[in-house]
C-alpha positions as CSV (number, residue, x, y, z in Angstrom):
1,X,-34.8,81.1,138.1
2,X,-38.0,79.2,139.0
3,X,-40.9,79.8,136.4
4,X,-44.3,81.1,138.0
5,X,-46.1,78.8,136.2
6,X,-45.2,75.8,133.7
7,X,-44.9,76.6,130.0
8,X,-48.0,74.2,129.1
9,X,-51.3,74.1,130.4
10,X,-52.7,70.5,130.9
11,X,-56.1,70.3,132.0
12,X,-56.0,66.5,132.9
13,X,-53.2,67.3,135.5
14,X,-55.4,70.4,136.6
15,X,-59.3,69.7,136.4
16,X,-59.3,66.7,138.9
17,X,-57.1,68.3,141.6
18,X,-58.9,71.6,141.3
19,X,-62.4,69.9,141.7
20,X,-60.9,68.1,144.7
21,X,-59.8,71.3,146.2
22,X,-63.3,73.0,145.6
23,X,-65.1,70.1,147.6
24,X,-62.7,70.5,150.3
25,X,-63.6,74.5,150.6
26,X,-67.1,73.4,151.0
27,X,-68.4,76.6,149.1
28,X,-70.7,74.9,147.0
29,X,-72.6,74.6,150.5
30,X,-74.3,77.8,150.9
31,X,-74.1,77.3,154.6
32,X,-70.4,77.4,154.3
33,X,-69.9,80.6,152.5
34,X,-68.6,83.9,154.1
35,X,-70.8,85.8,156.3
36,X,-70.9,88.4,153.8
37,X,-72.6,86.2,151.5
38,X,-76.2,87.3,152.5
39,X,-79.0,87.4,149.8
40,X,-80.1,84.1,148.6
41,X,-80.0,83.0,144.9
42,X,-80.9,79.5,144.2
43,X,-81.5,77.3,141.1
44,X,-82.9,73.4,141.5
45,X,-81.3,71.2,138.5
46,X,-83.6,69.8,135.8
47,X,-83.5,66.1,137.4
48,X,-82.0,64.0,134.7
49,X,-83.4,60.4,134.4
50,X,-81.8,57.8,136.7
51,X,-80.6,55.9,133.9
52,X,-79.3,58.5,132.0
53,X,-75.7,59.6,130.7
54,X,-74.6,63.1,130.0
55,X,-75.3,64.6,126.6
56,X,-74.4,67.5,124.8
57,X,-78.1,69.2,126.2
58,X,-77.3,68.1,129.3
59,X,-73.9,69.9,129.0
60,X,-74.9,73.0,127.6
61,X,-77.6,73.6,130.3
62,X,-75.4,72.7,133.4
63,X,-72.8,74.9,132.0
64,X,-75.2,77.9,131.8
65,X,-76.7,77.0,135.2
66,X,-72.9,77.0,136.6
67,X,-71.9,80.2,134.9
68,X,-75.1,82.1,136.6
69,X,-74.2,80.3,140.0
70,X,-70.6,81.4,139.9
71,X,-71.3,84.6,139.0
72,X,-74.0,85.1,141.5
73,X,-71.8,83.4,144.3
74,X,-69.0,86.3,143.3
75,X,-71.5,88.8,143.6
76,X,-71.8,87.8,147.3
77,X,-75.1,85.9,147.1
78,X,-76.0,83.0,149.3
79,X,-76.0,80.7,146.3
80,X,-77.6,77.4,146.2
81,X,-77.6,75.1,143.0
82,X,-79.4,71.8,144.1
83,X,-78.5,68.7,142.3
84,X,-81.0,65.6,142.1
85,X,-82.0,62.8,139.5
86,X,-85.7,61.4,138.8
87,X,-86.9,58.1,139.0
88,X,-88.4,58.2,135.4
89,X,-91.1,55.7,135.8
90,X,-91.7,54.8,132.0
91,X,-88.1,55.3,131.1
92,X,-86.3,53.4,133.8
93,X,-88.9,50.8,133.4
94,X,-88.7,50.3,129.8
95,X,-84.7,50.1,130.0
96,X,-85.0,47.5,132.6
97,X,-87.3,45.5,130.5
98,X,-85.2,45.7,127.2
99,X,-82.3,44.0,129.6
100,X,-84.7,41.0,130.5
101,X,-85.6,40.7,127.1
102,X,-82.1,39.8,126.1
103,X,-82.7,36.9,128.2
104,X,-85.9,36.0,126.9
105,X,-88.0,37.3,129.7
106,X,-90.5,40.2,130.3
107,X,-91.2,41.6,133.9
108,X,-94.6,39.4,134.1
109,X,-92.3,36.4,133.8
110,X,-90.1,37.5,137.2
111,X,-93.6,39.0,138.9
112,X,-93.8,42.8,140.8
113,X,-91.8,42.1,143.4
114,X,-88.9,40.4,141.8
115,X,-88.7,42.9,138.8
116,X,-88.7,45.9,141.4
117,X,-85.6,44.3,142.9
118,X,-84.3,44.3,139.3
119,X,-85.2,47.9,138.9
120,X,-83.5,48.9,142.4
121,X,-80.4,47.1,141.4
122,X,-80.2,49.1,138.0
123,X,-80.7,52.5,139.9
124,X,-78.0,51.9,142.4
125,X,-75.7,50.9,139.6
126,X,-76.4,53.8,137.8
127,X,-78.2,56.9,139.6
128,X,-74.7,58.4,140.2
129,X,-73.1,58.2,136.7
130,X,-74.5,61.4,135.3
131,X,-74.0,63.1,138.8
132,X,-70.4,62.4,138.4
133,X,-70.1,63.5,135.0
134,X,-71.5,66.9,136.3
135,X,-68.5,66.8,138.3
136,X,-66.2,66.2,135.4
137,X,-67.8,69.4,133.7
138,X,-67.0,71.6,136.9
139,X,-70.4,72.1,138.2
140,X,-70.5,73.8,141.6
141,X,-73.6,71.8,143.0
142,X,-74.3,71.5,146.6
143,X,-73.8,67.7,146.7
144,X,-74.8,67.6,150.5
145,X,-78.4,68.4,149.4
146,X,-78.4,65.7,146.4
147,X,-82.1,64.7,146.0
148,X,-84.1,61.8,144.5
149,X,-87.8,61.5,143.4
150,X,-87.8,58.3,145.4
151,X,-86.6,59.5,148.5
152,X,-89.0,58.6,151.6
153,X,-89.2,62.3,152.4
154,X,-90.1,63.2,148.8
155,X,-92.7,60.4,148.9
156,X,-94.3,62.2,151.5
157,X,-94.5,65.4,149.6
158,X,-96.0,63.4,146.4
159,X,-99.0,61.8,149.1
160,X,-99.6,65.3,150.5
161,X,-100.0,66.8,147.3
162,X,-102.3,63.6,146.1
163,X,-104.4,64.0,149.0
164,X,-104.8,67.8,148.8
165,X,-106.0,67.7,145.1
166,X,-108.3,64.9,146.2
167,X,-109.8,66.7,149.2
168,X,-110.4,69.7,146.8
169,X,-112.3,67.6,144.2
170,X,-109.5,68.2,141.6
171,X,-108.3,64.6,141.8
172,X,-111.1,62.1,140.2
173,X,-111.5,58.5,138.9
174,X,-113.4,58.1,135.6
175,X,-113.6,55.9,132.4
176,X,-112.7,57.9,129.5
177,X,-110.4,57.8,126.1
178,X,-106.8,57.8,127.2
179,X,-103.5,57.5,125.1
180,X,-102.4,53.7,125.5
181,X,-99.2,52.3,124.7
182,X,-99.5,48.7,124.4
183,X,-95.9,47.8,124.9
184,X,-95.6,49.7,127.9
185,X,-99.1,48.7,128.9
186,X,-99.8,52.0,130.3
187,X,-102.0,55.2,129.8
188,X,-99.8,58.3,128.7
189,X,-101.1,61.9,129.1
190,X,-101.4,64.0,126.0
191,X,-97.7,65.5,126.6
192,X,-95.9,62.1,126.5
193,X,-96.8,61.3,122.8
194,X,-94.4,62.3,119.6
195,X,-96.1,62.5,116.3
196,X,-94.4,61.3,112.9
197,X,-95.7,62.4,109.7
198,X,-96.5,59.7,107.5
199,X,-98.4,59.2,103.9
200,X,-101.5,57.6,104.6
201,X,-104.8,57.5,102.9
202,X,-108.2,59.0,103.2
203,X,-110.9,56.7,102.6
204,X,-114.5,57.8,101.4
205,X,-117.3,55.6,102.5
206,X,-121.0,55.8,101.8
207,X,-123.4,55.7,105.0
208,X,-126.8,55.0,103.7
209,X,-129.7,56.8,105.4
210,X,-132.9,55.2,106.6
211,X,-136.1,55.6,104.8
212,X,-139.5,55.8,106.4
213,X,-140.2,52.6,104.5
214,X,-137.1,51.0,106.1
215,X,-135.9,50.5,102.3
216,X,-132.3,52.0,101.5
217,X,-132.5,53.8,98.1
218,X,-128.9,53.3,96.6
219,X,-128.5,57.1,96.0
220,X,-129.9,58.1,99.7
221,X,-126.6,58.2,101.6
222,X,-124.1,60.5,103.1
223,X,-120.5,60.0,102.6
224,X,-117.9,60.4,105.4
225,X,-114.0,60.7,105.3
226,X,-111.9,58.8,107.3
227,X,-108.1,57.8,108.0
228,X,-109.1,54.7,110.3
229,X,-112.2,52.8,108.4
230,X,-111.2,50.1,111.3
231,X,-112.7,52.2,114.1
232,X,-115.9,52.6,112.3
233,X,-117.3,49.5,113.9
234,X,-117.5,51.7,117.1
235,X,-119.3,54.6,115.5
236,X,-122.2,56.3,117.8
237,X,-123.2,58.7,114.9
238,X,-122.2,60.9,112.0
239,X,-121.8,64.6,112.5
240,X,-121.7,67.7,110.3
241,X,-121.1,71.3,111.4
242,X,-124.3,73.4,112.2
243,X,-123.2,75.8,109.3
244,X,-122.8,73.6,106.5
245,X,-125.9,74.0,104.6
246,X,-125.0,70.9,102.6
247,X,-126.4,68.7,105.1
248,X,-129.1,70.6,106.4
249,X,-131.7,67.8,105.3
250,X,-129.9,65.2,106.4
251,X,-129.7,66.3,110.4
252,X,-131.9,64.5,112.6
253,X,-131.9,61.3,110.3
254,X,-130.5,57.9,111.0
255,X,-127.6,56.5,108.9
256,X,-127.3,52.8,108.7
257,X,-123.6,51.9,109.8
258,X,-121.9,49.5,106.9
259,X,-121.0,46.0,107.9
260,X,-122.5,46.4,111.3
261,X,-125.7,47.3,110.3
262,X,-126.4,49.8,113.1
263,X,-128.6,52.5,113.3
264,X,-126.8,55.7,114.1
265,X,-127.9,59.4,114.6
266,X,-126.8,62.4,112.3
267,X,-126.2,65.4,114.5
268,X,-124.5,68.9,114.5
269,X,-121.5,70.0,116.2
270,X,-119.0,73.1,116.0
271,X,-116.0,70.9,116.2
272,X,-116.3,69.2,112.8
273,X,-114.3,70.9,110.4
274,X,-116.4,71.3,107.0
275,X,-113.3,71.6,105.0
276,X,-112.2,68.0,106.1
277,X,-113.0,65.5,103.6
278,X,-116.7,65.7,102.7
279,X,-117.4,67.7,105.5
280,X,-119.3,64.7,107.3
281,X,-117.4,62.6,109.7
282,X,-117.8,59.5,111.7
283,X,-118.2,59.7,115.3
284,X,-116.3,57.0,117.3
285,X,-116.1,58.2,121.1
286,X,-114.4,55.3,122.5
287,X,-111.0,56.0,120.5
288,X,-111.1,59.4,119.5
289,X,-110.8,62.5,122.2
290,X,-112.9,64.8,120.1
291,X,-115.5,62.3,119.1
292,X,-115.6,61.7,123.0
293,X,-116.3,65.5,123.6
294,X,-118.9,65.1,121.2
295,X,-120.7,62.1,122.8
296,X,-120.6,63.9,126.1
297,X,-122.8,66.7,124.6
298,X,-124.9,64.5,122.5
299,X,-125.3,61.2,125.0
300,X,-123.8,59.2,122.6
301,X,-122.6,55.4,123.8
302,X,-119.2,54.4,123.8
303,X,-118.3,51.6,121.8
304,X,-115.2,50.0,122.3
305,X,-113.9,48.0,119.5
306,X,-109.9,47.8,120.2
307,X,-108.5,46.4,123.3
308,X,-105.3,47.1,125.3
309,X,-103.3,44.5,123.0
310,X,-104.1,46.3,120.0
311,X,-106.9,43.6,118.7
312,X,-110.4,44.0,117.5
313,X,-113.2,43.2,120.4
314,X,-116.9,43.6,120.2
315,X,-116.6,43.0,116.3
316,X,-118.2,41.0,113.9
317,X,-116.5,37.3,114.1
318,X,-114.5,37.5,110.9
319,X,-112.5,40.7,112.5
320,X,-112.6,39.6,116.2
321,X,-109.3,39.3,118.0
322,X,-107.5,40.4,114.9
323,X,-104.4,43.2,114.6
324,X,-105.7,46.5,113.9
325,X,-103.9,47.0,110.9
326,X,-104.9,43.4,109.6
327,X,-108.5,44.3,110.0
328,X,-108.4,47.9,108.2
329,X,-107.3,46.1,105.2
330,X,-110.2,43.6,105.4
331,X,-112.7,46.1,106.2
332,X,-111.7,48.0,103.0
333,X,-111.8,45.1,101.1
334,X,-115.5,44.4,102.3
335,X,-116.7,47.9,102.0
336,X,-115.3,47.7,98.3
337,X,-117.0,44.2,97.6
338,X,-120.4,45.6,99.3
339,X,-120.1,49.0,97.2
340,X,-119.7,51.5,99.8
341,X,-116.3,52.7,99.3
342,X,-116.4,55.7,96.9
343,X,-112.8,56.6,96.8
344,X,-109.5,56.8,98.4
345,X,-107.1,59.6,98.4
346,X,-103.5,60.0,99.5
347,X,-103.3,61.7,102.8
348,X,-100.3,62.9,105.4
349,X,-101.3,61.6,108.9
350,X,-99.9,62.3,112.4
351,X,-98.8,58.9,113.7
352,X,-98.9,59.4,117.7
353,X,-96.1,57.3,119.3
354,X,-94.9,56.4,122.7
355,X,-92.2,59.2,123.8
356,X,-90.2,56.4,125.2
357,X,-90.6,53.2,123.2
358,X,-91.9,54.7,119.9
359,X,-95.1,52.3,119.9
360,X,-97.8,53.4,117.9
361,X,-100.4,54.4,120.4
362,X,-104.1,53.5,120.4
363,X,-106.9,56.0,122.1
364,X,-109.3,53.6,123.9
365,X,-111.4,54.0,127.2
366,X,-110.0,53.1,130.6
367,X,-110.8,53.8,134.0
368,X,-107.7,56.2,135.3
369,X,-106.9,58.7,137.7
370,X,-107.3,62.4,136.8
371,X,-106.4,65.9,137.6
372,X,-108.9,68.7,136.8
373,X,-106.7,71.3,134.8
374,X,-108.8,74.4,134.2
375,X,-108.3,76.1,137.4
376,X,-104.9,75.3,137.7
377,X,-104.0,76.3,134.0
378,X,-105.6,79.7,135.1
379,X,-102.8,80.2,137.7
380,X,-100.2,79.4,135.3
381,X,-101.1,81.6,132.6
382,X,-101.6,84.4,135.3
383,X,-98.3,83.9,136.7
384,X,-96.7,84.8,133.3
385,X,-99.1,87.3,132.0
386,X,-98.4,89.2,135.4
387,X,-94.6,89.0,135.0
388,X,-94.2,87.0,137.9
389,X,-92.7,84.6,135.6
390,X,-90.9,85.8,132.7
391,X,-89.4,83.7,129.8
392,X,-86.2,84.1,128.2
393,X,-86.3,84.3,125.0
394,X,-90.0,85.5,125.3
395,X,-91.2,83.9,122.3
396,X,-91.1,80.5,124.2
397,X,-94.3,82.1,125.8
398,X,-96.3,81.1,123.0
399,X,-95.5,77.2,123.5
400,X,-96.7,77.8,127.1
401,X,-100.1,79.6,126.6
402,X,-101.0,77.6,123.3
403,X,-101.2,74.5,125.7
404,X,-102.7,76.0,128.7
405,X,-105.4,77.5,126.4
406,X,-106.4,74.3,125.3
407,X,-105.6,72.3,128.1
408,X,-107.5,68.8,129.0
409,X,-107.5,67.2,132.3
410,X,-104.5,65.4,133.0
411,X,-104.4,61.4,133.2
412,X,-101.9,60.8,136.3
413,X,-102.1,57.4,136.6
414,X,-99.8,54.9,134.7
415,X,-100.2,51.1,134.8
416,X,-96.3,50.3,135.2
417,X,-94.9,49.0,138.5
418,X,-91.9,51.6,139.0
419,X,-92.5,54.9,141.0
420,X,-95.0,56.5,143.1
421,X,-97.8,54.1,144.1
422,X,-101.2,56.0,144.2
423,X,-101.7,56.3,147.8
424,X,-105.2,54.8,148.1
425,X,-106.2,51.5,149.3
426,X,-106.3,48.7,146.5
427,X,-104.7,50.8,144.1
428,X,-101.7,49.0,141.9
429,X,-101.2,52.0,139.6
430,X,-98.3,54.5,140.3
431,X,-98.2,58.2,139.5
432,X,-97.3,59.8,136.2
433,X,-93.4,60.8,137.0
434,X,-94.3,64.4,136.2
435,X,-96.7,64.6,138.9
436,X,-93.9,64.1,141.4
437,X,-91.4,66.2,139.1
438,X,-93.8,69.2,139.4
439,X,-93.1,69.5,142.9
440,X,-89.3,69.5,142.3
441,X,-88.6,73.0,143.5
442,X,-90.2,73.1,147.0
443,X,-90.3,69.4,147.9
444,X,-86.6,69.3,147.2
445,X,-86.2,72.1,149.8
446,X,-88.2,70.1,152.5
447,X,-92.0,70.7,151.9
448,X,-94.6,69.9,153.4
449,X,-92.3,70.7,156.4
450,X,-91.5,74.4,157.0
451,X,-87.7,73.9,156.6
452,X,-85.0,76.5,156.7
453,X,-84.1,75.8,153.3
454,X,-87.5,76.1,152.2
455,X,-87.9,79.5,154.0
456,X,-84.4,81.0,152.7
457,X,-84.2,79.4,149.1
458,X,-87.9,79.3,147.9
459,X,-89.3,80.6,145.5
460,X,-86.0,79.6,143.5
461,X,-84.6,82.5,140.9
462,X,-84.1,80.8,137.6
463,X,-85.0,77.8,135.7
464,X,-82.9,76.7,132.9
465,X,-84.4,74.0,130.9
466,X,-85.5,72.6,127.5
467,X,-88.1,73.9,125.1
468,X,-89.6,70.3,124.8
469,X,-90.6,70.2,128.4
470,X,-92.0,73.6,128.6
471,X,-95.8,71.9,128.9
472,X,-94.5,68.6,130.5
473,X,-92.7,70.3,133.2
474,X,-92.3,74.0,133.5
475,X,-96.1,74.7,133.5
476,X,-97.0,71.9,135.8
477,X,-94.1,73.2,138.6
478,X,-95.7,76.6,138.2
479,X,-99.2,75.9,139.0
480,X,-98.0,73.4,141.4
481,X,-96.0,76.1,143.0
482,X,-99.0,78.5,143.3
483,X,-101.4,75.5,144.8
484,X,-98.9,74.6,147.3
485,X,-96.5,77.4,148.4
486,X,-98.8,80.7,147.0
487,X,-95.9,81.7,145.0
488,X,-94.4,80.6,141.8
489,X,-91.7,78.2,142.0
490,X,-88.8,80.7,140.1
491,X,-89.1,84.1,138.6
492,X,-87.1,83.5,135.4
493,X,-87.1,80.7,133.2
494,X,-84.5,80.3,130.4
495,X,-84.9,78.0,127.4
496,X,-81.5,77.1,126.1
497,X,-81.2,76.0,122.5
498,X,-81.6,72.6,121.4
499,X,-78.0,70.9,120.0
500,X,-78.2,69.5,116.9
501,X,-75.5,67.6,114.7
502,X,-73.4,69.7,112.1
503,X,-75.9,68.8,109.7
504,X,-79.1,70.0,111.6
505,X,-80.1,66.5,112.5
506,X,-81.5,65.5,115.9
507,X,-78.4,63.8,118.0
508,X,-79.0,60.2,118.9
509,X,-77.0,57.8,120.4
510,X,-78.6,54.8,118.7
511,X,-78.1,56.6,115.4
512,X,-74.6,57.1,115.8
513,X,-75.4,61.1,115.7
514,X,-74.8,61.7,119.2
515,X,-71.5,63.2,120.8
516,X,-70.7,62.2,124.1
517,X,-69.3,65.4,126.0
518,X,-67.0,63.0,128.2
519,X,-65.0,62.3,125.0
520,X,-64.6,65.9,124.4
521,X,-63.3,66.7,128.0
522,X,-61.4,63.9,127.7
523,X,-59.8,65.3,124.6
524,X,-59.8,69.0,125.2
525,X,-60.3,69.5,128.9
526,X,-63.6,70.6,130.9
527,X,-63.1,74.5,130.3
528,X,-62.6,74.0,126.5
529,X,-65.5,71.9,126.0
530,X,-67.9,74.5,128.4
531,X,-66.6,77.5,126.4
532,X,-66.9,75.9,123.1
533,X,-70.3,74.8,123.8
534,X,-71.5,78.3,125.1
535,X,-69.8,80.4,122.3
536,X,-72.4,78.6,119.9
537,X,-75.3,80.0,121.8
538,X,-77.1,82.6,119.9
539,X,-80.7,83.7,120.0
540,X,-81.7,81.0,117.8
541,X,-83.7,77.8,118.6
542,X,-81.3,75.5,117.8
543,X,-77.3,75.0,117.8
544,X,-75.5,73.3,114.9
545,X,-72.5,71.8,117.1
546,X,-69.3,71.8,115.6
547,X,-65.9,70.6,117.4
548,X,-64.2,73.4,116.0
549,X,-65.2,75.6,118.7
550,X,-64.0,73.2,121.3
551,X,-60.7,73.1,119.7
552,X,-60.9,77.2,119.6
553,X,-61.7,76.9,123.4
554,X,-58.7,74.8,124.0
555,X,-56.8,77.5,122.2
556,X,-58.2,80.4,124.2
557,X,-57.1,78.4,127.5
558,X,-53.7,78.2,126.2
559,X,-53.8,81.9,125.3
560,X,-55.0,82.9,128.8
561,X,-52.1,80.3,130.3
562,X,-49.5,82.2,128.2
563,X,-50.6,85.5,128.9
564,X,-50.6,84.8,132.8
565,X,-47.6,83.1,132.7
566,X,-46.1,86.5,131.0
567,X,-47.4,88.7,133.7
568,X,-46.2,86.3,136.6
569,X,-42.7,86.2,135.1
570,X,-42.7,90.0,134.9
571,X,-43.9,90.4,138.7
572,X,-41.3,87.5,139.5
573,X,-38.3,89.5,137.7
574,X,-39.2,92.9,139.2
575,X,-37.7,94.3,142.6
576,X,-40.3,93.9,144.5
577,X,-40.7,90.0,143.8
578,X,-40.8,89.3,147.4
579,X,-43.6,91.2,148.3
580,X,-47.1,90.9,147.6
581,X,-48.8,93.5,145.1
582,X,-51.9,95.5,146.4
583,X,-52.7,96.7,143.0
584,X,-53.0,100.3,143.9
585,X,-51.5,102.3,141.2
586,X,-51.3,106.2,140.5
587,X,-54.1,107.2,138.5
588,X,-52.5,110.3,137.3
589,X,-49.3,108.2,136.1
590,X,-51.4,106.5,133.6
591,X,-50.0,106.0,130.1
592,X,-52.4,106.3,127.1
593,X,-52.0,102.3,126.8
594,X,-52.7,101.9,130.6
595,X,-56.0,103.9,130.2
596,X,-57.2,102.4,126.9
597,X,-56.9,98.7,128.6
598,X,-58.8,100.1,131.8
599,X,-61.3,101.5,129.6
600,X,-61.7,98.2,127.7
601,X,-61.9,96.1,130.8
602,X,-64.6,98.1,132.4
603,X,-66.4,98.1,129.0
604,X,-66.1,94.3,129.0
605,X,-67.3,94.0,132.8
606,X,-70.6,95.6,131.8
607,X,-71.3,94.0,128.8
608,X,-71.1,90.4,130.6
609,X,-73.3,91.9,133.2
610,X,-75.7,93.0,130.6
611,X,-75.7,90.1,128.6
612,X,-75.9,87.3,131.6
613,X,-78.6,89.3,133.1
614,X,-80.5,88.5,129.6
615,X,-79.1,84.8,129.5
616,X,-77.2,85.9,126.3
617,X,-74.2,83.3,127.3
618,X,-72.9,83.3,123.9
619,X,-72.5,87.1,123.5
620,X,-70.8,87.1,126.9
621,X,-68.5,84.6,126.1
622,X,-67.4,86.4,123.0
623,X,-67.2,89.4,124.5
624,X,-64.6,88.1,127.0
625,X,-62.8,86.3,124.5
626,X,-62.4,89.4,122.3
627,X,-61.2,91.5,125.2
628,X,-58.8,89.5,126.6
629,X,-57.2,88.0,123.3
630,X,-57.5,91.3,121.5
631,X,-57.6,94.2,123.8
632,X,-55.1,92.7,126.5
633,X,-53.1,89.9,124.9
634,X,-52.6,91.7,121.2
635,X,-52.3,95.0,122.3
636,X,-51.5,95.8,126.2
637,X,-49.2,92.8,126.7
638,X,-47.3,94.1,123.8
639,X,-47.2,97.6,124.8
640,X,-46.4,96.7,128.3
641,X,-42.9,94.9,127.0
642,X,-41.9,98.5,126.1
643,X,-43.3,100.3,129.1
644,X,-41.3,97.7,131.6
645,X,-37.9,98.9,129.8
646,X,-38.8,102.4,131.2
647,X,-37.9,102.0,135.0
648,X,-40.3,104.7,135.7
649,X,-43.2,102.9,134.4
650,X,-42.0,99.3,135.3
651,X,-43.7,98.7,138.7
652,X,-46.8,100.8,137.5
653,X,-47.1,98.7,134.1
654,X,-46.8,95.2,136.1
655,X,-49.5,96.2,138.9
656,X,-51.8,97.1,136.0
657,X,-50.8,94.0,134.0
658,X,-51.6,91.9,137.4
659,X,-54.9,94.2,138.0
660,X,-56.3,93.3,134.6
661,X,-55.2,89.6,134.8
662,X,-56.7,89.4,138.1
663,X,-60.2,91.0,136.9
664,X,-60.0,88.8,133.6
665,X,-59.8,85.8,135.6
666,X,-62.9,86.9,137.8
667,X,-64.9,87.6,134.6
668,X,-63.6,84.6,133.1
669,X,-64.3,82.2,136.1
670,X,-67.6,81.2,135.5
671,X,-67.1,80.3,131.7
672,X,-63.6,78.7,132.4
673,X,-63.6,77.7,136.4
674,X,-60.9,75.2,136.3
675,X,-57.9,77.2,134.7
676,X,-59.1,80.4,136.2
677,X,-58.4,79.0,139.6
678,X,-55.4,77.2,138.8
679,X,-53.8,80.6,137.5
680,X,-55.3,82.3,140.8
681,X,-53.6,80.4,143.0
682,X,-50.2,81.5,141.6
683,X,-51.1,85.1,141.6
684,X,-48.8,86.9,144.2
685,X,-51.8,89.3,145.6
686,X,-52.2,90.8,149.3
687,X,-55.3,89.6,150.8
688,X,-56.0,86.8,148.3
689,X,-59.1,84.5,149.1
690,X,-59.1,81.0,149.6
691,X,-60.4,80.3,146.3
692,X,-61.4,82.5,143.2
693,X,-65.0,81.1,143.9
694,X,-65.4,83.7,146.5
695,X,-63.4,86.7,145.0
696,X,-65.5,89.7,144.6
697,X,-67.1,90.0,141.0
698,X,-65.4,93.0,139.4
699,X,-67.3,96.5,140.2
700,X,-67.1,99.5,137.8
701,X,-63.5,101.0,138.4
702,X,-62.3,103.1,135.7
703,X,-62.7,106.7,136.8
704,X,-64.5,109.1,134.2
705,X,-61.1,110.9,133.8
706,X,-59.4,107.8,132.4
């Protein structure tokens, strides 16, 4: 007797075959779906960096999106899941420069033209790596619509956006303090900074007060506290809070800047925190954002004392040209010798680091392009406050609003060579990568052309992404969508948890704490990996990943396989084994066990719908696991063995077994696409579809009388 399905499920033998089968069906492309699939549903994938490889965060996010797409496809939506990759300006340039460094070279040794040739070589070699890995995990993306943020038509979209803002007066060029990375040799926006807590010092320094006789009395001084004494060479003022009565008699007088002996005014400003240090602060507009804000109000000069190499300029000769931290020590020694250093305290500081190369950043004045943010931020805030865009979980709205409520104009120019060149004559700088990716939901659909895809699939339905780019990307896409398309780019934003190590540490390939999902797939199969990752999703902000759940996912796949094998063997051994089942059974002849399993199946269906609507993927996975393993396998299949012995119940029981198996496969398909497709192809059913992908999602089927 020939078995309906092999005894053991081997994912390696199945998954590549099944994925190729899916590609041949063409159903990843919404244009090829049956005519019954009418209402559009679309998701644009967060484009991974061109140099990237799939990490567990990608795998988690991709699985969540695939679950939504596969469910909606089965619910007869015209589904589009659009793939693509980002040119990732600084990140890509950085990795290519690292490769050059191994040869003892820099990009300047090659020159711009030759260096960009090197970058394109790198891109052509690696740009499809992560997309191929998405295929390994089973992602049903429409590969015919794959986009790259440096495609020629995407460049048109970026230029259109730039000139649109420029014409409206929202883009301007100005010299003002910016975050500067001396390694990347580029400006960065406030969102491209990582902060590292470190033990530092707070130095208390006397600033003498100028007297009418031009003689300074030793006790006539104001004490300021600072964490960066080296920048005092560029001080333009001393500031106190207007409500701070301690300094009432100092306001309006002149202080003498130690070492430099420059006269500077003592001013009042609400920005000063009276609880920091002594309540009196030095004002260095060229090298501090808050100080710059005070300077614009009080018409203070910008005195630059640090250059783009992190060396001192416009300083006394003994400090000139030296590294910042060397000068810090020398200034402290000189202040102490001259009697200006009052005391030193331990103080925790937040070091600003480049988010790519982790170099300590400097704040310094530079002529850059900026995008005015006040009006655009209001668009973004209104979209969420009105409910047109909803966050899941809702708590992430706080991160969103905190940034928008305190937003600064966006520095959009970068002094690197790889990226979208600023489209103005004689400009060599490129645009911030996030400027181009802010257009992703509509530029990928053909904007600024009025394409069919743009009409059908914009706005998209869901964005699934990580919390660390809520402001870098999500907020910017929202105001960009409203500005250019008059509608927010998506209805719902799902923020997936961050995947950490079992010990709660951030995963890092360089530190050896990263886990490659490709290795998990090789070991356990894609379905097991998907299910094990999703299983761990709760309402918490973080997942402490453990491989135990992937092992559980593999065991679950084996359980499904064995249950399906049992059911198909029963069908094969029945009297009607040569016929296809239509699965219509007599409701009046249902046994108590039949009724219980049908009720349990319908309850699971309802719960899965509810959980997926709220993006509670872990709860949905656990619901299906408990139903299939406990209600179906442990209880009903065992009961069915007895019922099959009764000739009056046999055929009805086999039909119910097939009915429950079929609907279980449908519910499980978004989570476990490979094994469900493999089993579905073996089901002896009438009117079976080409693929389970376009099967109808289970509807309520258990009558109230069951």
